[in-house]
PDB file with one MODEL, atoms N, CA, C and O in Angstrom:
MODEL        1
ATOM      1  N   MET A   1      26.148 -72.531  32.640  1.00  0.00           N
ATOM      2  CA  MET A   1      24.733 -72.220  32.660  1.00  0.00           C
ATOM      3  C   MET A   1      23.959 -73.500  32.348  1.00  0.00           C
ATOM      4  O   MET A   1      24.255 -74.166  31.356  1.00  0.00           O
ATOM      5  N   PRO A   2      22.979 -73.856  33.171  1.00  0.00           N
ATOM      6  CA  PRO A   2      22.200 -75.065  32.896  1.00  0.00           C
ATOM      7  C   PRO A   2      21.461 -74.949  31.564  1.00  0.00           C
ATOM      8  O   PRO A   2      21.072 -73.857  31.151  1.00  0.00           O
ATOM      9  N   SER A   3      21.276 -76.073  30.909  1.00  0.00           N
ATOM     10  CA  SER A   3      20.669 -76.061  29.579  1.00  0.00           C
ATOM     11  C   SER A   3      19.234 -75.544  29.587  1.00  0.00           C
ATOM     12  O   SER A   3      18.762 -75.047  28.565  1.00  0.00           O
ATOM     13  N   GLU A   4      18.523 -75.649  30.723  1.00  0.00           N
ATOM     14  CA  GLU A   4      17.149 -75.144  30.746  1.00  0.00           C
ATOM     15  C   GLU A   4      17.085 -73.614  30.715  1.00  0.00           C
ATOM     16  O   GLU A   4      16.026 -73.049  30.442  1.00  0.00           O
ATOM     17  N   ASN A   5      18.195 -72.942  30.990  1.00  0.00           N
ATOM     18  CA  ASN A   5      18.242 -71.480  30.976  1.00  0.00           C
ATOM     19  C   ASN A   5      18.813 -70.897  29.687  1.00  0.00           C
ATOM     20  O   ASN A   5      18.878 -69.678  29.526  1.00  0.00           O
ATOM     21  N   VAL A   6      19.221 -71.761  28.780  1.00  0.00           N
ATOM     22  CA  VAL A   6      19.797 -71.291  27.516  1.00  0.00           C
ATOM     23  C   VAL A   6      18.655 -70.931  26.576  1.00  0.00           C
ATOM     24  O   VAL A   6      17.780 -71.758  26.317  1.00  0.00           O
ATOM     25  N   PRO A   7      18.657 -69.703  26.064  1.00  0.00           N
ATOM     26  CA  PRO A   7      17.583 -69.320  25.145  1.00  0.00           C
ATOM     27  C   PRO A   7      17.665 -70.109  23.845  1.00  0.00           C
ATOM     28  O   PRO A   7      18.751 -70.402  23.345  1.00  0.00           O
ATOM     29  N   THR A   8      16.530 -70.437  23.326  1.00  0.00           N
ATOM     30  CA  THR A   8      16.477 -71.148  22.047  1.00  0.00           C
ATOM     31  C   THR A   8      15.940 -70.196  20.988  1.00  0.00           C
ATOM     32  O   THR A   8      15.169 -69.291  21.306  1.00  0.00           O
ATOM     33  N   PRO A   9      16.333 -70.386  19.745  1.00  0.00           N
ATOM     34  CA  PRO A   9      15.831 -69.500  18.696  1.00  0.00           C
ATOM     35  C   PRO A   9      14.325 -69.636  18.538  1.00  0.00           C
ATOM     36  O   PRO A   9      13.771 -70.729  18.651  1.00  0.00           O
ATOM     37  N   ALA A  10      13.683 -68.527  18.280  1.00  0.00           N
ATOM     38  CA  ALA A  10      12.237 -68.540  18.063  1.00  0.00           C
ATOM     39  C   ALA A  10      11.948 -69.159  16.699  1.00  0.00           C
ATOM     40  O   ALA A  10      12.687 -68.950  15.737  1.00  0.00           O
ATOM     41  N   ARG A  11      10.889 -69.903  16.637  1.00  0.00           N
ATOM     42  CA  ARG A  11      10.493 -70.504  15.362  1.00  0.00           C
ATOM     43  C   ARG A  11       9.683 -69.503  14.561  1.00  0.00           C
ATOM     44  O   ARG A  11       8.811 -68.812  15.087  1.00  0.00           O
ATOM     45  N   ALA A  12       9.988 -69.445  13.305  1.00  0.00           N
ATOM     46  CA  ALA A  12       9.215 -68.568  12.420  1.00  0.00           C
ATOM     47  C   ALA A  12       7.901 -69.267  12.111  1.00  0.00           C
ATOM     48  O   ALA A  12       7.878 -70.431  11.713  1.00  0.00           O
ATOM     49  N   GLN A  13       6.822 -68.546  12.298  1.00  0.00           N
ATOM     50  CA  GLN A  13       5.522 -69.111  11.986  1.00  0.00           C
ATOM     51  C   GLN A  13       5.270 -68.968  10.493  1.00  0.00           C
ATOM     52  O   GLN A  13       5.489 -67.902   9.917  1.00  0.00           O
ATOM     53  N   SER A  14       4.815 -70.036   9.877  1.00  0.00           N
ATOM     54  CA  SER A  14       4.541 -69.937   8.450  1.00  0.00           C
ATOM     55  C   SER A  14       3.204 -69.223   8.262  1.00  0.00           C
ATOM     56  O   SER A  14       2.220 -69.511   8.944  1.00  0.00           O
ATOM     57  N   THR A  15       3.199 -68.309   7.340  1.00  0.00           N
ATOM     58  CA  THR A  15       1.973 -67.582   7.028  1.00  0.00           C
ATOM     59  C   THR A  15       1.575 -67.918   5.607  1.00  0.00           C
ATOM     60  O   THR A  15       2.430 -68.113   4.743  1.00  0.00           O
ATOM     61  N   ALA A  16       0.303 -67.983   5.372  1.00  0.00           N
ATOM     62  CA  ALA A  16      -0.182 -68.245   4.025  1.00  0.00           C
ATOM     63  C   ALA A  16       0.135 -67.045   3.149  1.00  0.00           C
ATOM     64  O   ALA A  16       0.169 -65.908   3.620  1.00  0.00           O
ATOM     65  N   ASP A  17       0.364 -67.308   1.886  1.00  0.00           N
ATOM     66  CA  ASP A  17       0.600 -66.213   0.954  1.00  0.00           C
ATOM     67  C   ASP A  17      -0.674 -65.391   0.827  1.00  0.00           C
ATOM     68  O   ASP A  17      -1.748 -65.920   0.541  1.00  0.00           O
ATOM     69  N   LEU A  18      -0.534 -64.093   1.043  1.00  0.00           N
ATOM     70  CA  LEU A  18      -1.674 -63.197   0.937  1.00  0.00           C
ATOM     71  C   LEU A  18      -1.695 -62.598  -0.463  1.00  0.00           C
ATOM     72  O   LEU A  18      -0.646 -62.404  -1.078  1.00  0.00           O
ATOM     73  N   GLY A  19      -2.890 -62.306  -0.962  1.00  0.00           N
ATOM     74  CA  GLY A  19      -3.033 -61.826  -2.327  1.00  0.00           C
ATOM     75  C   GLY A  19      -2.963 -60.312  -2.447  1.00  0.00           C
ATOM     76  O   GLY A  19      -3.111 -59.583  -1.466  1.00  0.00           O
ATOM     77  N   SER A  20      -2.735 -59.863  -3.665  1.00  0.00           N
ATOM     78  CA  SER A  20      -2.783 -58.441  -3.974  1.00  0.00           C
ATOM     79  C   SER A  20      -3.146 -58.282  -5.443  1.00  0.00           C
ATOM     80  O   SER A  20      -2.978 -59.207  -6.238  1.00  0.00           O
ATOM     81  N   TYR A  21      -3.640 -57.112  -5.794  1.00  0.00           N
ATOM     82  CA  TYR A  21      -4.124 -56.879  -7.150  1.00  0.00           C
ATOM     83  C   TYR A  21      -4.062 -55.388  -7.450  1.00  0.00           C
ATOM     84  O   TYR A  21      -4.515 -54.570  -6.650  1.00  0.00           O
ATOM     85  N   TYR A  22      -3.501 -55.039  -8.598  1.00  0.00           N
ATOM     86  CA  TYR A  22      -3.520 -53.659  -9.074  1.00  0.00           C
ATOM     87  C   TYR A  22      -4.607 -53.524 -10.120  1.00  0.00           C
ATOM     88  O   TYR A  22      -4.795 -54.416 -10.947  1.00  0.00           O
ATOM     89  N   GLY A  23      -5.325 -52.405 -10.083  1.00  0.00           N
ATOM     90  CA  GLY A  23      -6.364 -52.128 -11.050  1.00  0.00           C
ATOM     91  C   GLY A  23      -6.540 -50.630 -11.177  1.00  0.00           C
ATOM     92  O   GLY A  23      -5.607 -49.860 -10.947  1.00  0.00           O
ATOM     93  N   THR A  24      -7.743 -50.223 -11.546  1.00  0.00           N
ATOM     94  CA  THR A  24      -8.036 -48.796 -11.678  1.00  0.00           C
ATOM     95  C   THR A  24      -9.303 -48.442 -10.918  1.00  0.00           C
ATOM     96  O   THR A  24     -10.171 -49.281 -10.675  1.00  0.00           O
ATOM     97  N   TYR A  25      -9.377 -47.174 -10.553  1.00  0.00           N
ATOM     98  CA  TYR A  25     -10.550 -46.619  -9.894  1.00  0.00           C
ATOM     99  C   TYR A  25     -10.691 -45.187 -10.407  1.00  0.00           C
ATOM    100  O   TYR A  25      -9.867 -44.325 -10.102  1.00  0.00           O
ATOM    101  N   ARG A  26     -11.730 -44.946 -11.180  1.00  0.00           N
ATOM    102  CA  ARG A  26     -11.977 -43.625 -11.768  1.00  0.00           C
ATOM    103  C   ARG A  26     -10.748 -43.078 -12.493  1.00  0.00           C
ATOM    104  O   ARG A  26     -10.414 -41.899 -12.371  1.00  0.00           O
ATOM    105  N   GLY A  27     -10.090 -43.940 -13.240  1.00  0.00           N
ATOM    106  CA  GLY A  27      -8.946 -43.542 -14.040  1.00  0.00           C
ATOM    107  C   GLY A  27      -7.632 -43.436 -13.288  1.00  0.00           C
ATOM    108  O   GLY A  27      -6.628 -43.025 -13.871  1.00  0.00           O
ATOM    109  N   LYS A  28      -7.607 -43.791 -12.025  1.00  0.00           N
ATOM    110  CA  LYS A  28      -6.389 -43.718 -11.217  1.00  0.00           C
ATOM    111  C   LYS A  28      -5.978 -45.125 -10.804  1.00  0.00           C
ATOM    112  O   LYS A  28      -6.795 -46.045 -10.785  1.00  0.00           O
ATOM    113  N   THR A  29      -4.713 -45.273 -10.480  1.00  0.00           N
ATOM    114  CA  THR A  29      -4.200 -46.567 -10.037  1.00  0.00           C
ATOM    115  C   THR A  29      -4.822 -46.949  -8.703  1.00  0.00           C
ATOM    116  O   THR A  29      -4.874 -46.146  -7.772  1.00  0.00           O
ATOM    117  N   ALA A  30      -5.288 -48.175  -8.628  1.00  0.00           N
ATOM    118  CA  ALA A  30      -5.871 -48.692  -7.384  1.00  0.00           C
ATOM    119  C   ALA A  30      -5.123 -49.967  -6.997  1.00  0.00           C
ATOM    120  O   ALA A  30      -4.582 -50.670  -7.850  1.00  0.00           O
ATOM    121  N   TYR A  31      -5.105 -50.246  -5.704  1.00  0.00           N
ATOM    122  CA  TYR A  31      -4.396 -51.404  -5.176  1.00  0.00           C
ATOM    123  C   TYR A  31      -5.263 -52.081  -4.133  1.00  0.00           C
ATOM    124  O   TYR A  31      -5.695 -51.457  -3.164  1.00  0.00           O
ATOM    125  N   ALA A  32      -5.511 -53.361  -4.343  1.00  0.00           N
ATOM    126  CA  ALA A  32      -6.233 -54.170  -3.360  1.00  0.00           C
ATOM    127  C   ALA A  32      -5.239 -55.160  -2.776  1.00  0.00           C
ATOM    128  O   ALA A  32      -4.443 -55.760  -3.500  1.00  0.00           O
ATOM    129  N   ARG A  33      -5.292 -55.324  -1.460  1.00  0.00           N
ATOM    130  CA  ARG A  33      -4.414 -56.311  -0.830  1.00  0.00           C
ATOM    131  C   ARG A  33      -5.151 -57.012   0.285  1.00  0.00           C
ATOM    132  O   ARG A  33      -6.033 -56.458   0.941  1.00  0.00           O
ATOM    133  N   GLU A  34      -4.754 -58.246   0.468  1.00  0.00           N
ATOM    134  CA  GLU A  34      -5.309 -59.058   1.539  1.00  0.00           C
ATOM    135  C   GLU A  34      -4.458 -58.808   2.775  1.00  0.00           C
ATOM    136  O   GLU A  34      -3.286 -59.183   2.808  1.00  0.00           O
ATOM    137  N   THR A  35      -5.032 -58.181   3.781  1.00  0.00           N
ATOM    138  CA  THR A  35      -4.272 -57.832   4.976  1.00  0.00           C
ATOM    139  C   THR A  35      -4.138 -59.016   5.922  1.00  0.00           C
ATOM    140  O   THR A  35      -3.162 -59.111   6.666  1.00  0.00           O
ATOM    141  N   SER A  36      -5.089 -59.896   5.899  1.00  0.00           N
ATOM    142  CA  SER A  36      -5.035 -61.177   6.595  1.00  0.00           C
ATOM    143  C   SER A  36      -5.960 -62.097   5.816  1.00  0.00           C
ATOM    144  O   SER A  36      -6.737 -61.635   4.980  1.00  0.00           O
ATOM    145  N   ALA A  37      -5.884 -63.375   6.077  1.00  0.00           N
ATOM    146  CA  ALA A  37      -6.707 -64.310   5.313  1.00  0.00           C
ATOM    147  C   ALA A  37      -8.179 -63.933   5.420  1.00  0.00           C
ATOM    148  O   ALA A  37      -8.747 -63.935   6.512  1.00  0.00           O
ATOM    149  N   GLY A  38      -8.789 -63.611   4.295  1.00  0.00           N
ATOM    150  CA  GLY A  38     -10.204 -63.269   4.266  1.00  0.00           C
ATOM    151  C   GLY A  38     -10.526 -61.833   4.627  1.00  0.00           C
ATOM    152  O   GLY A  38     -11.654 -61.547   5.025  1.00  0.00           O
ATOM    153  N   SER A  39      -9.570 -60.917   4.501  1.00  0.00           N
ATOM    154  CA  SER A  39      -9.823 -59.504   4.772  1.00  0.00           C
ATOM    155  C   SER A  39      -9.049 -58.654   3.767  1.00  0.00           C
ATOM    156  O   SER A  39      -7.823 -58.565   3.824  1.00  0.00           O
ATOM    157  N   TRP A  40      -9.790 -58.031   2.845  1.00  0.00           N
ATOM    158  CA  TRP A  40      -9.195 -57.235   1.773  1.00  0.00           C
ATOM    159  C   TRP A  40      -9.396 -55.745   2.024  1.00  0.00           C
ATOM    160  O   TRP A  40     -10.410 -55.329   2.585  1.00  0.00           O
ATOM    161  N   GLN A  41      -8.409 -54.941   1.599  1.00  0.00           N
ATOM    162  CA  GLN A  41      -8.532 -53.490   1.646  1.00  0.00           C
ATOM    163  C   GLN A  41      -8.188 -52.933   0.272  1.00  0.00           C
ATOM    164  O   GLN A  41      -7.432 -53.537  -0.489  1.00  0.00           O
ATOM    165  N   VAL A  42      -8.760 -51.763  -0.035  1.00  0.00           N
ATOM    166  CA  VAL A  42      -8.539 -51.134  -1.331  1.00  0.00           C
ATOM    167  C   VAL A  42      -8.078 -49.697  -1.116  1.00  0.00           C
ATOM    168  O   VAL A  42      -8.665 -48.954  -0.329  1.00  0.00           O
ATOM    169  N   LYS A  43      -7.004 -49.313  -1.836  1.00  0.00           N
ATOM    170  CA  LYS A  43      -6.477 -47.954  -1.809  1.00  0.00           C
ATOM    171  C   LYS A  43      -6.400 -47.436  -3.235  1.00  0.00           C
ATOM    172  O   LYS A  43      -6.282 -48.215  -4.181  1.00  0.00           O
ATOM    173  N   VAL A  44      -6.468 -46.121  -3.386  1.00  0.00           N
ATOM    174  CA  VAL A  44      -6.308 -45.495  -4.696  1.00  0.00           C
ATOM    175  C   VAL A  44      -5.190 -44.463  -4.590  1.00  0.00           C
ATOM    176  O   VAL A  44      -5.055 -43.779  -3.575  1.00  0.00           O
ATOM    177  N   HIS A  45      -4.392 -44.361  -5.653  1.00  0.00           N
ATOM    178  CA  HIS A  45      -3.303 -43.376  -5.655  1.00  0.00           C
ATOM    179  C   HIS A  45      -3.835 -42.082  -6.258  1.00  0.00           C
ATOM    180  O   HIS A  45      -4.075 -41.987  -7.462  1.00  0.00           O
ATOM    181  N   ASP A  46      -4.012 -41.100  -5.399  1.00  0.00           N
ATOM    182  CA  ASP A  46      -4.567 -39.809  -5.805  1.00  0.00           C
ATOM    183  C   ASP A  46      -3.878 -38.705  -5.012  1.00  0.00           C
ATOM    184  O   ASP A  46      -4.461 -38.162  -4.073  1.00  0.00           O
ATOM    185  N   PRO A  47      -2.628 -38.362  -5.384  1.00  0.00           N
ATOM    186  CA  PRO A  47      -1.875 -37.384  -4.598  1.00  0.00           C
ATOM    187  C   PRO A  47      -2.484 -35.991  -4.576  1.00  0.00           C
ATOM    188  O   PRO A  47      -2.113 -35.181  -3.727  1.00  0.00           O
ATOM    189  N   THR A  48      -3.418 -35.682  -5.492  1.00  0.00           N
ATOM    190  CA  THR A  48      -4.049 -34.360  -5.483  1.00  0.00           C
ATOM    191  C   THR A  48      -5.199 -34.273  -4.487  1.00  0.00           C
ATOM    192  O   THR A  48      -5.682 -33.180  -4.190  1.00  0.00           O
ATOM    193  N   ASN A  49      -5.639 -35.411  -3.973  1.00  0.00           N
ATOM    194  CA  ASN A  49      -6.729 -35.432  -2.999  1.00  0.00           C
ATOM    195  C   ASN A  49      -6.178 -35.012  -1.633  1.00  0.00           C
ATOM    196  O   ASN A  49      -5.195 -35.581  -1.158  1.00  0.00           O
ATOM    197  N   ARG A  50      -6.798 -34.039  -1.015  1.00  0.00           N
ATOM    198  CA  ARG A  50      -6.296 -33.538   0.270  1.00  0.00           C
ATOM    199  C   ARG A  50      -6.431 -34.562   1.393  1.00  0.00           C
ATOM    200  O   ARG A  50      -5.793 -34.419   2.436  1.00  0.00           O
ATOM    201  N   LEU A  51      -7.245 -35.581   1.194  1.00  0.00           N
ATOM    202  CA  LEU A  51      -7.414 -36.624   2.208  1.00  0.00           C
ATOM    203  C   LEU A  51      -6.387 -37.754   2.079  1.00  0.00           C
ATOM    204  O   LEU A  51      -6.296 -38.619   2.950  1.00  0.00           O
ATOM    205  N   ALA A  52      -5.619 -37.740   0.993  1.00  0.00           N
ATOM    206  CA  ALA A  52      -4.607 -38.776   0.779  1.00  0.00           C
ATOM    207  C   ALA A  52      -3.472 -38.608   1.779  1.00  0.00           C
ATOM    208  O   ALA A  52      -3.210 -37.508   2.266  1.00  0.00           O
ATOM    209  N   GLY A  53      -2.809 -39.708   2.074  1.00  0.00           N
ATOM    210  CA  GLY A  53      -1.675 -39.672   2.996  1.00  0.00           C
ATOM    211  C   GLY A  53      -0.461 -39.029   2.356  1.00  0.00           C
ATOM    212  O   GLY A  53      -0.507 -38.617   1.197  1.00  0.00           O
ATOM    213  N   HIS A  54       0.613 -38.943   3.100  1.00  0.00           N
ATOM    214  CA  HIS A  54       1.836 -38.312   2.612  1.00  0.00           C
ATOM    215  C   HIS A  54       2.390 -39.000   1.365  1.00  0.00           C
ATOM    216  O   HIS A  54       3.123 -38.382   0.593  1.00  0.00           O
ATOM    217  N   ASP A  55       2.045 -40.273   1.162  1.00  0.00           N
ATOM    218  CA  ASP A  55       2.521 -41.019   0.008  1.00  0.00           C
ATOM    219  C   ASP A  55       1.555 -40.960  -1.176  1.00  0.00           C
ATOM    220  O   ASP A  55       1.815 -41.554  -2.223  1.00  0.00           O
ATOM    221  N   GLY A  56       0.436 -40.240  -1.007  1.00  0.00           N
ATOM    222  CA  GLY A  56      -0.516 -40.077  -2.096  1.00  0.00           C
ATOM    223  C   GLY A  56      -1.591 -41.142  -2.186  1.00  0.00           C
ATOM    224  O   GLY A  56      -2.425 -41.087  -3.089  1.00  0.00           O
ATOM    225  N   TRP A  57      -1.600 -42.110  -1.282  1.00  0.00           N
ATOM    226  CA  TRP A  57      -2.584 -43.188  -1.309  1.00  0.00           C
ATOM    227  C   TRP A  57      -3.751 -42.855  -0.383  1.00  0.00           C
ATOM    228  O   TRP A  57      -3.562 -42.370   0.732  1.00  0.00           O
ATOM    229  N   LEU A  58      -4.950 -43.124  -0.870  1.00  0.00           N
ATOM    230  CA  LEU A  58      -6.186 -42.861  -0.150  1.00  0.00           C
ATOM    231  C   LEU A  58      -6.926 -44.177   0.061  1.00  0.00           C
ATOM    232  O   LEU A  58      -7.198 -44.895  -0.902  1.00  0.00           O
ATOM    233  N   MET A  59      -7.253 -44.499   1.303  1.00  0.00           N
ATOM    234  CA  MET A  59      -7.967 -45.735   1.619  1.00  0.00           C
ATOM    235  C   MET A  59      -9.421 -45.607   1.188  1.00  0.00           C
ATOM    236  O   MET A  59     -10.116 -44.670   1.580  1.00  0.00           O
ATOM    237  N   LEU A  60      -9.877 -46.565   0.370  1.00  0.00           N
ATOM    238  CA  LEU A  60     -11.285 -46.595  -0.023  1.00  0.00           C
ATOM    239  C   LEU A  60     -12.110 -47.448   0.928  1.00  0.00           C
ATOM    240  O   LEU A  60     -13.296 -47.184   1.132  1.00  0.00           O
ATOM    241  N   GLY A  61     -11.496 -48.456   1.504  1.00  0.00           N
ATOM    242  CA  GLY A  61     -12.215 -49.292   2.455  1.00  0.00           C
ATOM    243  C   GLY A  61     -11.446 -50.549   2.792  1.00  0.00           C
ATOM    244  O   GLY A  61     -10.437 -50.867   2.162  1.00  0.00           O
ATOM    245  N   THR A  62     -11.930 -51.253   3.785  1.00  0.00           N
ATOM    246  CA  THR A  62     -11.258 -52.461   4.242  1.00  0.00           C
ATOM    247  C   THR A  62     -12.272 -53.431   4.848  1.00  0.00           C
ATOM    248  O   THR A  62     -13.370 -53.038   5.243  1.00  0.00           O
ATOM    249  N   GLY A  63     -11.883 -54.707   4.912  1.00  0.00           N
ATOM    250  CA  GLY A  63     -12.689 -55.709   5.594  1.00  0.00           C
ATOM    251  C   GLY A  63     -13.532 -56.604   4.710  1.00  0.00           C
ATOM    252  O   GLY A  63     -14.355 -57.356   5.232  1.00  0.00           O
ATOM    253  N   TRP A  64     -13.367 -56.562   3.397  1.00  0.00           N
ATOM    254  CA  TRP A  64     -14.147 -57.440   2.530  1.00  0.00           C
ATOM    255  C   TRP A  64     -13.561 -58.832   2.530  1.00  0.00           C
ATOM    256  O   TRP A  64     -12.340 -58.984   2.572  1.00  0.00           O
ATOM    257  N   PRO A  65     -14.412 -59.869   2.485  1.00  0.00           N
ATOM    258  CA  PRO A  65     -13.908 -61.237   2.589  1.00  0.00           C
ATOM    259  C   PRO A  65     -13.206 -61.757   1.334  1.00  0.00           C
ATOM    260  O   PRO A  65     -12.383 -62.668   1.425  1.00  0.00           O
ATOM    261  N   THR A  66     -13.519 -61.190   0.158  1.00  0.00           N
ATOM    262  CA  THR A  66     -12.897 -61.651  -1.084  1.00  0.00           C
ATOM    263  C   THR A  66     -12.540 -60.458  -1.958  1.00  0.00           C
ATOM    264  O   THR A  66     -13.057 -59.356  -1.775  1.00  0.00           O
ATOM    265  N   LEU A  67     -11.649 -60.698  -2.909  1.00  0.00           N
ATOM    266  CA  LEU A  67     -11.274 -59.653  -3.862  1.00  0.00           C
ATOM    267  C   LEU A  67     -12.470 -59.204  -4.703  1.00  0.00           C
ATOM    268  O   LEU A  67     -12.649 -57.999  -4.882  1.00  0.00           O
ATOM    269  N   PRO A  68     -13.295 -60.110  -5.227  1.00  0.00           N
ATOM    270  CA  PRO A  68     -14.465 -59.644  -5.980  1.00  0.00           C
ATOM    271  C   PRO A  68     -15.415 -58.768  -5.146  1.00  0.00           C
ATOM    272  O   PRO A  68     -15.997 -57.816  -5.666  1.00  0.00           O
ATOM    273  N   ASP A  69     -15.566 -59.087  -3.877  1.00  0.00           N
ATOM    274  CA  ASP A  69     -16.404 -58.257  -3.005  1.00  0.00           C
ATOM    275  C   ASP A  69     -15.819 -56.869  -2.846  1.00  0.00           C
ATOM    276  O   ASP A  69     -16.550 -55.879  -2.882  1.00  0.00           O
ATOM    277  N   ALA A  70     -14.492 -56.785  -2.667  1.00  0.00           N
ATOM    278  CA  ALA A  70     -13.827 -55.486  -2.515  1.00  0.00           C
ATOM    279  C   ALA A  70     -13.960 -54.662  -3.796  1.00  0.00           C
ATOM    280  O   ALA A  70     -14.229 -53.462  -3.739  1.00  0.00           O
ATOM    281  N   CYS A  71     -13.773 -55.301  -4.942  1.00  0.00           N
ATOM    282  CA  CYS A  71     -13.897 -54.599  -6.225  1.00  0.00           C
ATOM    283  C   CYS A  71     -15.311 -54.118  -6.463  1.00  0.00           C
ATOM    284  O   CYS A  71     -15.511 -52.994  -6.923  1.00  0.00           O
ATOM    285  N   ALA A  72     -16.298 -54.948  -6.159  1.00  0.00           N
ATOM    286  CA  ALA A  72     -17.697 -54.570  -6.354  1.00  0.00           C
ATOM    287  C   ALA A  72     -18.095 -53.420  -5.440  1.00  0.00           C
ATOM    288  O   ALA A  72     -18.826 -52.526  -5.865  1.00  0.00           O
ATOM    289  N   ALA A  73     -17.635 -53.421  -4.206  1.00  0.00           N
ATOM    290  CA  ALA A  73     -18.010 -52.396  -3.233  1.00  0.00           C
ATOM    291  C   ALA A  73     -17.378 -51.047  -3.541  1.00  0.00           C
ATOM    292  O   ALA A  73     -17.974 -50.007  -3.260  1.00  0.00           O
ATOM    293  N   THR A  74     -16.176 -51.051  -4.117  1.00  0.00           N
ATOM    294  CA  THR A  74     -15.461 -49.790  -4.350  1.00  0.00           C
ATOM    295  C   THR A  74     -15.541 -49.310  -5.797  1.00  0.00           C
ATOM    296  O   THR A  74     -15.278 -48.138  -6.070  1.00  0.00           O
ATOM    297  N   GLY A  75     -15.893 -50.178  -6.708  1.00  0.00           N
ATOM    298  CA  GLY A  75     -15.897 -49.802  -8.112  1.00  0.00           C
ATOM    299  C   GLY A  75     -14.539 -49.975  -8.771  1.00  0.00           C
ATOM    300  O   GLY A  75     -14.313 -49.485  -9.877  1.00  0.00           O
ATOM    301  N   MET A  76     -13.648 -50.663  -8.103  1.00  0.00           N
ATOM    302  CA  MET A  76     -12.320 -50.925  -8.661  1.00  0.00           C
ATOM    303  C   MET A  76     -12.438 -51.956  -9.780  1.00  0.00           C
ATOM    304  O   MET A  76     -13.178 -52.932  -9.660  1.00  0.00           O
ATOM    305  N   SER A  77     -11.704 -51.731 -10.866  1.00  0.00           N
ATOM    306  CA  SER A  77     -11.718 -52.718 -11.957  1.00  0.00           C
ATOM    307  C   SER A  77     -10.317 -53.118 -12.327  1.00  0.00           C
ATOM    308  O   SER A  77     -10.125 -53.939 -13.224  1.00  0.00           O
TER     309      SER A  77
ENDMDL
END
């Protein structure tokens, strides 16, 4: 097989370390994570809420540029 037809291994792209933070929201565990650079989302663990997913986590919102912005918008501390 000619060398131009031999597959080469794909290079792994380096990704920046994304942040995450655990806190509270109305007395329940809350989790903020950076889904991509400059985009944060906040979830709260509330398995008694009928809107929560099968794992008990409820999305409060997404798309904030910084962690302080996400905390201020959702009331997470």
